[in-house]
C-alpha positions in Angstrom: 69.4 -10.1 -24.8 66.0 -9.9 -22.7 63.3 -9.5 -24.7 60.8 -6.3 -24.1 57.3 -6.7 -23.1 55.6 -4.2 -23.1 53.4 -3.0 -19.8 49.6 -3.3 -19.9 48.5 0.0 -18.6 45.2 -0.3 -19.1 42.4 0.4 -16.6 41.6 -2.1 -15.0 37.7 -3.1 -13.1 37.3 -2.1 -9.3 37.4 -5.2 -7.6 34.4 -6.3 -5.6 34.1 -7.1 -1.6 34.3 -11.2 -2.2 36.5 -12.2 -5.6 34.2 -15.5 -7.0 36.9 -17.5 -8.8 33.8 -17.9 -11.2 33.9 -14.3 -12.4 36.5 -14.9 -15.5 35.8 -11.8 -17.1 36.7 -10.2 -13.8 39.9 -12.0 -13.3 41.3 -12.1 -16.4 41.9 -8.1 -15.9 44.2 -9.1 -13.7 46.8 -11.6 -16.2 49.5 -10.3 -18.1 49.6 -10.9 -21.8 51.7 -14.3 -20.5 49.1 -15.8 -18.3 50.7 -14.2 -15.1 49.3 -12.8 -12.5 49.8 -8.7 -12.4 51.9 -7.1 -9.5 50.2 -4.2 -7.3 51.9 -1.7 -8.5 50.9 -1.9 -11.9 46.8 -2.5 -10.6 46.5 -0.4 -7.3 44.5 -2.5 -5.6 45.7 -2.9 -1.8 47.1 -6.2 0.1 44.1 -7.8 0.8 42.8 -7.6 -3.1 45.9 -8.7 -4.6 45.2 -11.6 -2.2 41.8 -12.6 -3.3 42.7 -12.4 -6.1 45.6 -14.1 -6.1 43.7 -16.7 -5.0 40.7 -16.6 -7.0 42.7 -16.7 -9.9 45.3 -19.9 -8.8 40.9 -22.0 -8.0 39.8 -21.1 -11.5 43.5 -22.3 -13.0 42.2 -25.1 -10.9 39.2 -25.4 -12.0 39.9 -24.8 -15.6 38.1 -21.9 -16.3 41.3 -20.2 -17.7 44.3 -21.2 -18.8 48.0 -21.4 -16.6 49.6 -19.9 -19.6 48.4 -18.1 -23.1 49.0 -19.0 -26.7 52.6 -17.4 -28.2 
């Protein structure tokens, strides 16, 4: 049996032209409840913006600004 996860249907913040890894509040809007990066078809961002967001999230994780996983 698989566990059903409630899909987060909240309004996502607008993505600026340059995504900074230090803008933690913006990046947390694109993380799921488990700490994973939310796919494009949920967020509605373009491919270029999704790549910028993913890179910024990964850099913020490396710098310990965002945890890799959320506590259960």
